[in-house]
C-alpha positions as CSV (number, residue, x, y, z in Angstrom):
1,M,71.3,-14.2,224.1
2,A,72.2,-13.4,227.7
3,E,72.3,-16.3,230.1
4,A,69.7,-16.5,232.8
5,P,71.0,-15.1,236.1
6,I,71.1,-16.9,239.4
7,R,68.0,-15.7,241.4
8,F,68.6,-14.7,245.0
9,G,66.3,-14.8,248.0
10,I,67.3,-12.7,251.0
11,L,66.4,-13.7,254.5
12,G,65.8,-10.6,256.7
13,C,65.6,-6.9,256.1
14,A,68.3,-5.4,258.4
15,D,70.1,-2.3,257.1
16,I,73.2,-4.2,256.2
17,A,71.2,-6.2,253.6
18,L,71.1,-3.0,251.5
19,K,74.8,-3.6,250.6
20,V,74.3,-7.1,249.3
21,S,71.0,-6.1,247.6
22,R,73.0,-3.5,245.6
23,A,75.8,-6.1,244.9
24,I,73.3,-8.6,243.5
25,T,71.9,-5.8,241.3
26,L,75.4,-4.9,240.0
27,A,76.5,-8.5,239.5
28,P,76.0,-9.5,235.8
29,N,75.0,-13.0,236.6
30,A,72.7,-12.5,239.6
31,A,69.2,-11.0,240.1
32,L,67.1,-10.0,243.1
33,F,64.1,-12.4,243.2
34,A,62.7,-12.7,246.7
35,V,62.9,-11.3,250.2
36,G,61.5,-12.7,253.4
37,S,60.9,-11.0,256.8
38,R,58.8,-11.6,259.8
39,S,56.0,-9.6,258.2
40,V,54.9,-9.1,254.6
41,E,54.8,-5.4,255.1
42,K,58.4,-5.1,256.2
43,A,59.5,-7.3,253.3
44,A,57.5,-5.3,250.8
45,K,59.0,-2.0,252.1
46,F,62.5,-3.4,251.8
47,A,61.9,-4.5,248.3
48,A,60.5,-1.1,247.3
49,D,63.3,0.8,249.0
50,N,66.0,-1.3,247.3
51,A,64.9,-1.3,243.7
52,F,63.8,-4.9,243.6
53,P,62.2,-5.6,240.2
54,P,58.3,-5.5,240.1
55,S,58.2,-9.2,239.7
56,A,60.1,-9.9,242.9
57,K,58.3,-11.9,245.6
58,V,57.9,-10.8,249.1
59,Y,57.2,-13.2,251.9
60,G,56.2,-12.8,255.6
61,S,58.5,-15.6,256.7
62,Y,62.0,-17.0,256.0
63,E,60.5,-20.4,255.5
64,K,58.5,-19.3,252.4
65,V,61.7,-18.0,250.7
66,L,63.3,-21.3,251.2
67,E,60.3,-23.2,250.0
68,D,60.2,-21.2,246.7
69,S,61.4,-23.6,244.0
70,D,62.4,-20.7,241.8
71,V,65.0,-19.4,244.2
72,D,68.5,-20.7,243.2
73,A,70.4,-19.3,246.1
74,V,69.7,-17.9,249.4
75,D,71.6,-14.9,250.8
76,V,71.5,-15.0,254.6
77,Y,73.9,-12.0,254.8
78,V,74.0,-10.3,258.2
79,P,70.2,-9.7,258.7
80,L,70.2,-12.9,260.7
81,P,72.3,-12.9,263.9
82,T,75.0,-15.6,264.3
83,S,72.9,-17.4,266.8
84,L,70.4,-18.2,264.1
85,H,72.9,-19.3,261.4
86,L,72.9,-23.0,262.3
87,R,69.1,-23.4,262.0
88,W,68.6,-21.4,258.9
89,A,71.8,-22.4,257.1
90,V,71.1,-26.1,257.6
91,L,67.5,-25.7,256.5
92,A,68.6,-23.7,253.4
93,A,71.0,-26.5,252.5
94,E,68.3,-29.2,253.0
95,K,66.1,-27.2,250.6
96,K,68.9,-27.4,248.0
97,K,69.6,-23.7,248.2
98,H,73.2,-22.5,247.7
99,L,74.4,-20.6,250.7
100,L,76.1,-17.2,251.0
101,L,76.4,-16.8,254.7
102,E,77.4,-13.8,256.9
103,K,80.5,-14.0,259.0
104,P,81.1,-15.2,261.6
105,V,79.6,-18.3,260.0
106,A,78.8,-19.8,263.4
107,L,79.3,-19.5,267.1
108,S,81.9,-22.3,267.0
109,A,83.6,-24.7,264.6
110,L,81.3,-27.5,265.9
111,E,78.3,-25.5,264.7
112,F,80.0,-24.7,261.5
113,D,80.7,-28.4,260.9
114,Q,77.0,-29.1,261.0
115,I,76.3,-26.4,258.4
116,A,79.2,-27.7,256.2
117,L,77.9,-31.2,256.5
118,A,74.4,-30.2,255.4
119,C,75.8,-28.4,252.4
120,E,78.0,-31.3,251.4
121,A,75.2,-33.8,251.8
122,N,72.9,-31.7,249.6
123,G,75.5,-30.8,247.0
124,V,75.1,-27.0,247.5
125,Q,77.8,-24.3,247.4
126,F,78.9,-22.6,250.6
127,M,80.6,-19.3,250.8
128,D,81.0,-16.8,253.6
129,S,80.7,-13.0,253.1
130,T,84.4,-12.0,253.5
131,M,84.3,-9.5,250.6
132,W,87.9,-8.2,250.5
133,V,89.3,-11.5,249.1
134,H,87.2,-11.0,245.9
135,H,88.8,-7.6,245.1
136,P,91.3,-7.9,242.3
137,R,93.8,-6.2,244.6
138,A,93.9,-9.4,246.7
139,A,95.2,-11.4,243.7
140,K,97.9,-8.8,243.0
141,M,98.9,-8.8,246.6
142,K,99.1,-12.6,246.5
143,E,101.5,-12.4,243.6
144,F,103.8,-10.3,245.6
145,V,103.8,-12.3,248.9
146,S,104.2,-15.5,246.8
147,D,107.3,-14.2,245.0
148,P,110.5,-15.7,246.5
149,Q,112.7,-13.1,244.8
150,H,110.9,-10.0,246.0
151,F,109.1,-11.1,249.2
152,G,110.9,-14.2,250.3
153,Q,109.7,-16.4,253.1
154,L,106.8,-15.1,255.2
155,K,107.9,-14.3,258.8
156,S,105.4,-12.0,260.4
157,I,101.8,-10.7,260.0
158,Q,100.0,-7.9,261.8
159,S,96.3,-7.1,261.4
160,C,94.2,-4.4,263.1
161,F,90.5,-3.6,262.6
162,T,88.8,-1.2,265.0
163,F,86.0,1.3,264.9
164,A,84.6,3.6,267.6
165,A,81.0,2.5,268.1
166,D,78.5,5.0,269.4
167,P,76.7,4.6,272.7
168,D,73.5,3.2,271.0
169,F,75.5,0.5,269.2
170,L,77.3,-0.5,272.4
171,K,74.0,-0.8,274.2
172,N,71.6,-2.2,271.5
173,D,73.4,-3.6,268.5
174,I,73.0,-7.3,267.9
175,R,76.8,-7.6,268.0
176,V,76.9,-6.8,271.7
177,R,74.0,-9.1,272.8
178,P,75.0,-12.5,274.1
179,D,71.7,-14.1,272.8
180,L,72.3,-12.9,269.3
181,D,76.0,-12.6,268.5
182,A,77.9,-13.9,271.5
183,L,81.3,-13.6,269.9
184,G,81.0,-9.8,269.9
185,V,83.9,-8.0,268.4
186,L,85.9,-11.2,267.9
187,G,83.2,-12.6,265.5
188,D,82.6,-9.3,263.8
189,V,85.8,-7.4,262.9
190,G,88.1,-10.0,264.5
191,W,86.9,-12.4,261.7
192,Y,88.5,-10.1,259.1
193,C,91.8,-9.9,261.1
194,A,92.0,-13.7,261.3
195,S,91.1,-14.1,257.7
196,F,93.9,-11.8,256.5
197,I,96.4,-13.6,258.6
198,L,95.4,-17.0,257.2
199,W,95.3,-15.6,253.7
200,A,98.9,-14.3,254.0
201,A,99.9,-17.7,255.4
202,D,98.3,-19.6,252.5
203,F,95.7,-20.8,255.0
204,E,98.3,-22.8,257.0
205,L,96.9,-23.0,260.5
206,P,99.2,-21.9,263.4
207,K,100.2,-24.4,266.0
208,T,99.0,-22.3,268.9
209,V,97.0,-19.2,269.7
210,I,97.4,-17.0,272.7
211,A,94.9,-14.2,273.7
212,S,96.5,-11.1,275.0
213,R,95.6,-9.9,278.5
214,G,93.2,-7.0,278.9
215,P,90.2,-7.9,276.8
216,V,87.2,-5.6,277.4
217,F,83.7,-7.0,278.0
218,N,80.4,-5.3,278.3
219,E,78.1,-5.9,281.3
220,A,76.5,-8.9,279.5
221,G,79.9,-10.6,279.1
222,V,80.3,-9.9,275.3
223,L,83.8,-9.0,274.0
224,L,84.2,-5.3,272.9
225,S,88.0,-5.4,272.4
226,C,90.7,-8.0,272.3
227,S,94.0,-9.0,270.9
228,A,95.9,-12.3,270.2
229,S,99.0,-13.8,268.8
230,L,99.4,-16.8,266.5
231,H,102.4,-19.0,266.4
232,W,103.6,-21.6,263.8
233,E,106.1,-24.3,264.5
234,E,108.7,-23.0,262.0
235,G,108.8,-19.6,263.8
236,K,106.2,-17.6,261.9
237,V,104.2,-15.3,264.2
238,A,101.1,-13.1,263.7
239,T,99.3,-10.6,265.9
240,F,95.9,-9.0,265.6
241,H,93.8,-6.4,267.5
242,C,90.1,-5.9,267.1
243,S,87.9,-3.4,268.9
244,F,84.6,-1.5,269.0
245,L,86.2,1.2,271.2
246,S,89.0,2.7,269.0
247,N,89.1,5.0,266.0
248,L,88.4,3.4,262.6
249,T,91.6,1.6,261.5
250,T,92.0,-1.3,259.0
251,D,95.7,-1.8,258.8
252,V,97.6,-5.0,257.8
253,T,101.2,-5.8,257.3
254,A,102.9,-9.0,256.0
255,I,106.7,-9.2,256.4
256,G,109.0,-11.6,254.5
257,T,112.7,-12.2,254.5
258,K,113.1,-9.9,251.5
259,G,109.9,-7.8,251.3
260,T,107.1,-6.1,253.1
261,L,103.4,-5.6,252.2
262,H,101.4,-2.8,253.7
263,L,97.8,-1.6,253.3
264,R,95.5,0.7,255.3
265,D,92.1,-0.2,253.9
266,F,92.2,-4.0,253.6
267,N,88.5,-4.7,254.4
268,I,86.8,-1.8,252.6
269,P,88.9,0.2,250.1
270,F,89.1,3.9,250.4
271,E,87.5,4.1,247.0
272,E,85.1,1.7,245.4
273,D,86.6,1.5,241.9
274,K,90.2,1.2,242.9
275,A,92.5,0.0,245.7
276,S,96.1,0.3,246.5
277,F,98.8,-1.4,248.5
278,S,102.5,-0.7,249.1
279,A,105.3,-3.1,248.6
280,T,109.0,-2.8,249.5
281,T,111.9,-5.2,248.6
282,E,115.3,-5.4,250.3
283,S,114.7,-2.1,252.2
284,L,117.7,-0.2,253.6
285,F,118.5,3.0,255.3
286,N,120.8,5.4,253.5
287,E,124.5,5.6,254.3
288,H,124.1,7.9,257.3
289,A,120.7,6.5,258.5
290,T,119.0,9.8,257.9
291,G,116.4,8.3,255.5
292,W,115.5,5.3,253.4
293,Q,117.6,4.2,250.4
294,S,114.6,2.5,248.7
295,L,111.1,3.7,249.1
296,A,107.9,1.6,249.0
297,R,106.2,1.1,245.6
298,E,102.6,2.0,245.5
299,H,100.4,-0.4,243.4
300,T,96.9,0.7,242.4
301,V,94.4,-1.9,241.1
302,M,91.3,-0.8,239.3
303,T,88.0,-2.7,239.3
304,D,84.8,-2.4,237.2
305,L,82.7,-3.9,239.9
306,P,82.8,-3.3,243.7
307,Q,84.2,-6.2,245.7
308,E,80.7,-7.1,247.1
309,A,79.4,-7.5,243.5
310,R,82.5,-9.6,242.6
311,M,81.7,-11.8,245.6
312,V,78.1,-12.3,244.4
313,S,79.3,-12.9,240.8
314,E,81.8,-15.6,241.9
315,F,79.2,-17.3,244.1
316,S,76.6,-17.2,241.3
317,R,79.2,-18.6,238.8
318,L,79.7,-21.6,241.1
319,A,76.0,-22.1,241.8
320,K,75.3,-22.0,238.0
321,G,78.0,-24.6,237.3
322,I,76.5,-26.9,239.8
323,K,72.9,-26.4,238.6
324,E,73.5,-26.5,234.9
325,R,76.7,-28.5,234.3
326,G,76.6,-30.9,237.3
327,L,79.8,-29.6,238.8
328,K,80.8,-30.2,242.4
329,P,80.8,-27.4,245.0
330,D,84.1,-25.7,245.3
331,P,85.6,-26.9,248.7
332,K,88.0,-24.0,249.0
333,W,85.4,-21.7,250.4
334,P,84.1,-23.8,253.4
335,T,87.7,-24.8,254.1
336,M,88.8,-21.1,254.4
337,S,85.7,-20.4,256.6
338,R,86.3,-23.3,258.9
339,K,90.0,-22.4,259.5
340,T,89.0,-18.8,260.3
341,Q,86.4,-20.1,262.7
342,L,89.0,-22.3,264.4
343,I,91.2,-19.2,265.1
344,L,88.2,-17.4,266.7
345,D,87.5,-20.5,268.8
346,A,91.1,-20.7,270.0
347,V,91.2,-17.0,271.0
348,K,88.0,-17.4,272.9
349,A,89.3,-20.5,274.6
350,S,92.6,-18.8,275.5
351,I,90.7,-16.0,277.2
352,E,88.6,-18.4,279.2
353,K,91.7,-20.4,280.3
354,G,93.4,-17.3,281.7
355,F,95.4,-16.4,278.5
356,E,97.0,-19.8,278.1
357,A,98.3,-21.0,274.8
358,V,95.6,-23.0,273.0
359,E,96.7,-25.6,270.4
360,I,94.8,-25.6,267.1
361,V,93.3,-29.0,266.3
362,S,91.9,-29.1,262.8
């Protein structure tokens, strides 16, 4: 007999919630159960358009979803702007709802700490929606960068995530409005850049962060494009660039003393059922430096579930363990989120201080 799935409630009906609704449907241990919006009509339309089961509940407020005792977990994925995360995430935790939260998780680490404290006090699982880390490709890449024989010691990381937003986005999207998502591009695609850097560095925080000169702001003072460098005491260095103003690019590179990891689609794979990365070890030019002596090896990793569904499945597994077996929430996920938030805070602070080096204080 199949085990009962974790039942999800969704707060908000923005277009991006379509992706997570589909992921919940695909995850074998999760089920769409409820959706709340600012009107019952909007919630009902969202449920109908996204193949919610006929038994799914629709509510005309976020509060009613949180008050439903049958909802095991609450997905507050993207539909709610970052400025609303603190209020609704804390309330969800206080209602004993496990929390899958959109990134950036908060407007600052101080806000995030309030969310994390509420989750800890109420024994609920926290996870942010960084999806790429749940793809099996990430595990295979980690094997390579952790291999002293083929990769060696990590020395340098580069990360770039950009896309060319259209005029309507640049004028009206919540990510360019200071009252809704004040971190702008830094909180949106910059979060992914920072998360990859920390992932490659085994989530060891850098000593200092320095924002690069030349960030671009809109008229409201929200970041549209920026870059930064991260520096560790033992000499490791990382750089990242994020922008709403350049062609779609999702490139990352990790360089060790013996090997190099490259991939061009780190956040969303080119194809949903498989993803690749290239790895080189002890690379050399040929004798006359007219070519390479050793070429990169391409590794392809297949998956039976999209990375979004794997994220939902892992979150549901953790929530079920807490609910049915009395397990403790996995602290790995809030720890990773907080460290990523600290990087964003440091970049923002460096810009505000005239591009000075900002020391990371955990």
